[in-house]
C-alpha angles and dihedrals in degrees: 000000000000117000118215111222113199133201120245093262090065095052092082089063093056130087104245126171109258092234092052100042097075090049093050095049098038113114099205122089112278091229092055092047093047093048090052092051101034100038110177091000092067117108133176118197130180105228099183143344122194145151118248146151122284114236123217092262092054093046089050094049091046094042090225136131091212115124098199135050145171113249120203121191119196133178121209113199143185112213093334095315112114111229101170134026112197127193121191117197114201116183118221092250089057091049090050089055094041110023091169088076088076090056101055095118110180094343116122108249096212093052092045091052091045090064093056133082123230096047121142120183125194121222115273123268121204135211144164105237116204114230090250093060104107097240092046091048089053091049093049100041093101098029117121091211116050110202122190090257147327137251113243141181129199138190134189113229125197114204103197087330094313109120131226131167126225118198119186120193118196114221125215090257093057111132094006117112 
C-alpha cells in the first residue's frame, strides 16, 4: 500500500477531525504544546526502540541509500490518555555520525534537537494512515478504540547534514482531556 503524503497547502481540502486539525497544523513542537496544556499530567514514554530495514518510502523521504535504521516509538499522553504516537527513524549513517541518538532514553527528541546548532527541518507533510499501515498499527496496538486510521504528519530533519525522519500520529484522544 502506497501512502500519499501531502504538503500543508493540501490539508485544507481534507476532512480532518476538529480536535486533531489544530495539532496537525501547529508549528511548535508537539511536546512543548502538550506540556503547556497538560502541565503535570503530561507524560512521555518510550514504547519501543529497535533496528530494522528501511523500506523504499523511508529511504525516499530520508534521501538516503542506507538499508538499515534505528526506530524509536514514543507515546505522549495527557493523564494516561495517549494523544500522540511519535516514531523517529534514524538511518545507520546518521547513528554513526551521532551515536548519542540511540541513547536518548525518555528525553524528547524534538526538544533535544532544538537545543543544538546545525539543525534543518523540512516543512511538514500530512497523510491519513490506514490502521493496517505498520506505524499506525503500532500506534493503535494498545488503544481501547480502534479507528480505521490516524492522521499523521512527518518532517525530515538534518542534523549537520545527517538525516532522520519524525512521524507524529494523532490519536482519537488528541485534544480531549
